N, C-alpha and C positions, 0 to 999 in steps of 0.2 A: 500173743497178747502186744499190744500197741503203746509205745513209750514216747514219752516230751523230747528227748534228749539218747541222743549212741554215747554220748560220755558226760557222766556231773562232773564236775573237778571243783572241791570243795578246799579255796588256798590260794593266794595268787599271791604265791610267792613264786622267785628263778623255775624253780621244778614244774609247780600246775600251769604258770602261761605255758611253756614251753610247752607242755603236752597239748591245752588246749588249743595253740596256736599248729599249729599240724598237722590234730587233728582232722581240726577244721579244713586247713590245709588239702586236705590229703577228702574230702567230701562229707567230713562227721560233723551231724548236730550236736555243738558242743555247749553247754554252760557253765560259767564259774562265778563263784561264789566265795565274796570275800566280806569279813563284817569289822578288820583292823583298816589295814592300806594298802596301798596293791604296789607289787614288785614285793612282799616280802621280809622280810631279814633285811637284807643284803644291805635290798635301796634304804630304806629307813631306821633302821638301828644295828649296823653292822658291816659288811667290808667298806659300803660305798660311801657314808659319815666318817668313817674311823681312821682311813688314808684321806682324807681331806682333814681330819685335827693333825695326822700323821706330818702331811705336809705346811699343817701351820708349825709345828711343835719343829718342826726342820729348822724355818726362819732363826731360831735365834742361832745356833750352828752356824748356818751361813753366814750372819752375819757379823759373829765373832771371828769367823777364815775369810772374809774379807780385807782385813785390814793386812792381812801379808800381802796381797795383791796389791795393795798399792791406794784400798777405799778408804777414805775418813768419812765416816759417817758420828752425826751427832746419836748418843742413848736414845735407843731402840726400845717403844714402850708398845707393850700388846695387851688389848680391848676386847676381853673372852667375850662379850653381846655382839661383838660384828661380826669376830667369824663365826656361830649361830645364827647367828639372824642372816649371814652367806649359803650357810648350810643347807641353814632351813630351804630357801628360797632355790634349793641349788635341786633336793627331796623333793618339792611339790615339782619341782619342774619333768622329773621325773618318774614323780605318780601318775602325771599325765602323760607321760609316753607309752607309760606301761596299761595307760586307758585304752593308745588308739591304735597300739598292739593288738589288746584282746580285741577292740566292734572293727578295726577296718579286718577286721578277718573273720568276721560273720560270729562272733560267737557273745551271745546273751550272759552279756554280765550283772550280774547280783548283789548285787552291797548290803550281805544283812549274815547275818550267821544261822549256819546251813547244820542241821541235825540228822541223823540216821533213823529213817525210823524202820526199815527195811531193805531188804540184800535192792532192791531197785527204787527205792521210794524216797527223797530227802527232803524234808519241808523249810522252805527260809522265809524266817517271819512269816510264821503262819499260816502260809502258798506251799502248796505240794507240789511235786514234780514227780512222775515216773522216768527213769533211768535203764534203759541197758546193762551202763557199767558206770559204777562211781570211781573214782579216783582222787585217795586223801592225799593231797598234800599242806597240810600246815602247820609242817616246823617244828619248832623247839622252842624255849621259853626259860631264860635265863633263873635261876634258884639255886636259895639263899638256905646256909644250913639253918635250922632250926635251934635258935639259941638265942638266950637272954637278952632284948635289945636288938632281935636282930631289925626290930621295922625304922630304926634309924639308918641302917646301911643301904646303899641301892649299889643297881644295876648294871647291867651296859644300856640297858633300858630307860634309866634316867641320867645318866652320863649325859649323853647326846646335847640331851635340855638345862643342861643346872644354869643359872639363872648368870650367877658368879664363878671365874674360878677360886677352887679353895684355895689354901697358901695352905694348908697342912695333907695331907692324901695318907692316907692307909688303903692300899690294893694287899686284896686280899687272892693267893691262885698263884697254879703254878701251868698252868697253859697257855697258850700262848694271846687269848684276850685280854688276861692279868698281862704279858709283859710285853703288849704292843701297850693298855692303858697306863702302864706303866710309866713307859718312854711317852707319852702323849701328855702327861699332870708332869710331868718331871721338865721334857723340854719347854712347855709351856711357864716353867716358872714356880711350879709347889715343890713344897718341900712332901719328896715323895718317899716310901714304905713302902715295896715289898715285901708281904710276908706271904710264905709255905713253906706248908706242913714236913715234906718230909727234904729233903739234902740237899737235895737242887731238883732245879727246873726243869718245866722241858720234859717229861716223860717221854718214850719214846722217839725223838732225837737222837741225833749221832753225837756219841761222849762231848768232842771234840767239837761242836756246836757248841752245846748249852756249858761247857765250859769256857772257852771264848764270850759267849756272849754275859755268862756273866761276871766278867774281869772285864770285857769294856763296859756297861754299867755300872760297875762299881768306882769305876777310873772315871765316871764322867758325876760321883757325887751322887749314885741313889747308891738308897740305906737295904740292904738285901737281910733276908734276916730269914735263914730255913729249917726246919727243925724249933717255927714255931706256929703259932692258930692262937685263935681268939677263942673265950671263952664266955664271956657275954663283951655287952657293951652300956655304955649308961650315960645318956644325959645331962649336961650338966644345968649348974643356975644359969651358966652364958652361952649357951647352944652349943660349947664345945663336945668332942663325942672320947671321953675317956675305956678306948680296947682294952679290957684287962685279958693278959697274955694264961694259960695253961701252965705254964711255969712261975705266974705269980705275979712277972713287969703290966707293970702300967703306962700307955702308948696312950697319948694325947691326939683327936686329928676333929678338922674341922670338917672334913670327909670317911667314910669307910665303906669304899668300893670293893665288892665279891665279883668273882672271874670264877664260881668253882665249878661248874658244868652245867649242862640243860638241858632240860626233860620231855619229854615228848609233848606235844601242844595237843587233848586231844580232850580239853575239860569241858562237859556237855555237847559231847559229839553225839554218842546216840548208840556207842558200841553194846552197848549192852540190848539192842538190838538182833544183832548180829550176831555171828560165828565167827570175826576176827581174832586170832591167837594174835596174845603180845609176849614176846620174853621175858629173864627173871629179872632185864633193867626199865621194862613200860614200856621200854621201842613195841615200830607194828612189825612179828613178821611174815616176811614176802617171800618166794621162790626170784628166781634167777630173771624169772619174767615180771614180780615183780605184781605179783595172782598172793592176798592172802590166801587166810582161811577156808574164806567163803567166795565161791566161782566168780560172783560176778566183783568184787570191790580190789582194788587194786592199791598201791599206797605208796611212795617216792618220796626222796631225799629227806633234811631231818629226824620227820619222823620216825625213819626205819633207821636209824643211829647207824647206818656202814661208813661213809667216808662224807662228815657235814661240810662239803664244803661246795660253793653256788653252780661252778663250773661244772661236779657231778649232777648237782641235783638234776641239769638242763642237759644228761647224758642222759638223763634217767627218765626226764620226760622225751624227747625224745624217741629212748626205746620202747614207755610203751603208749604213743601216739602209734612207731610204727607197728610192734609187735598188736595192736586194734586195728587199723586197718590197713596198712599196707606186709601185711606180714613175712611177700616175698623178699623188702631191703632189712627186715630184726635183722639185728645181729646183737649179743649179748654182750653185755657192759663191761667194757677189761680193769680190774680196778688195781690192776700193780702199773707201776710205773706215773702215778697220778705226781706234777710236779705240785708244790703245795711254798709260800708267801709265807712270809710271818714278819710283817712291818712293826717289826720294833724300832731303837734305834740303837747302833746301824742293822738294818736289814736282817733279814735267813731268806737265804732260797733254797728248798732240798729236791730231789729224785731219785727214784731206786733206793737203795735196800741203805740202810746207816755199816758202820762199821762191825757190829754189834752182829743184827738182824743177819751178814755176811755170815760171818763166823758162824753160827747160830745154825743155820738153814747146810753149813755143814761144805763149804767152801774154802777154798786157799787161796787166804786173799792178800792183795800186793795192796799197799798203803800209799796212795800221794800224797804232801800237804805242803803248803807252803802258809803263809805270815809273813804281813810285807802290808806297810805303813804306802798307803793310795798315795800317786804322781800329786794328785790337790791342795791335800795337806802337806809338802813339803816345804811350804812355803809359810809355812801354817805353826805357831806351837802345838796345834791338837798333834795326840801323837796314838791316837786309835789306830790300830791295824786292821788291815782284814785277810780274811780265814776262804782260805780254798781247800776243798779235797775229793779227791775220787778216788772207792777202790773197787777194784781190780781183783776181777777174777784170774789165779795164778794162770792154773790151765788152758783157758780155755780164749785168753787175751779180754775180756769184754767189759766192759765196763756196767758194774750194777747198778751205782752209787754215786751223784754228784753234790758237794754241799758244798756250801758259801755264808758268812756272813759279809755284811760287806755292802759299800753304798751299790742300788739297782740292782741287790741284789737278787730278786722276782725279777727282772729284765734280762737277766744276763741269762738265771735259768730257764728260762718259757723256751729260748733255742737248742738249751741243750737237751733238754726234756726230748726236743726231736729224735735229737740225737739217741737215744739211749730204746728212742719205741724204736728206733732201725738196725740196734743192736750194732750202735760202735763198740769197735773194737780200742782197746790206747793205743793202740799203732797210725788207726782211722787219728786218734788226737790228737796225736805228731807229727799227723802228717798236712795236718790241716796248716795251714797258714793265719797267724796269728792277726787281729790289728792293729797296729801300734802309733800310740803307745797311750794302751786302756787296760781299764785291771781283769778282762775276759777274754784277753790271749796269753794270760795267766796261766788257763784248763787246757790252754794248746802248747805250752812252753814244759811243765810237769815232767823230768826227766828219772831222776832217782827216789825210789822208794823210804819212805823213812824203814825206821828199823823197828 
């Protein structure tokens, strides 16, 4: 049987592009189809533009704190359209980078909607292609609960393209996207309320981290409403939105932003034409080598619902390319000790087990924790504190988890992640010389376990 391609990738996000590029580099004939935007969620409506907005939001605090160091500034003003225009220009540049990465790798780029016709056939805008292997890398899509008035709410997709910064924002959700966007809106000057239906946000993170961030956001003046949820949204005559909560209270806002989960993007993909099984949440089921239940079809990234992070999708793309075309170099991806950052203000960085996970797994643990006011803030009125925490196995002395809330937490935790991956013990941390004066040195000077 002759094929047009050895591998046909549906979706030009991080994982799909990585798989395509490396497969082509291994000598395979590869095509990629993308109907929306090159670079996927991360580049266009995810981590990249979000981080740019976080930088923008943080300048508010920088201006305030500069007075303690002798700077006298006129009243700073912020212009949302300028930030969005500059963000758009950078994203367009990155779209071009992704295009060049594919084309220069010898990949055939098809800009149109791809639909699977059978186990070896993909149709793009009426043209059919035969392929030995298909890779589904279509990512995820934000979902808003089906409540009356949901059409008046926005998701992260729309938030990046608002024409003006809303004066009052309700952010609904308790995951990292919710706390990040609440920090962005609040930092840029919007009156921000964060609503979450449970008792505390960031479920799955270490309890100390969750409580510390709650306290710091509260000190900054963000309105945190836990055990709260919206029953319906109504648009009033003046354009204001009235959100009626399940407890009967009514909150008014100019924008209601939902960050309550993402679904796999399988719309009009043609899965009914093949034997690809889904799990109970609608994500594609795969094995350790990303095979679906259809032998010729694989899937990776957000669409399989494992760890929905860009670097994980990149690693999965590399694994697929190797398994298919360089099997002697293939090794299964290790999903343990994946470092994560949450770009709230202040930032969160974490790697390894939480204290709760370590205890549940049967470890006898020692916990080392420090809360302190960073040196940068000592000449200012800001009372923000940084949290650093190590979770250690009391028997082996191995560091099981490391958690931080504070400035540049993601930058600091990347290096710590290498140490944990290498199996570092608490003694190794203790014997490592700190860089002084930095916040990061606190991780190697923690000596006394908390009670």
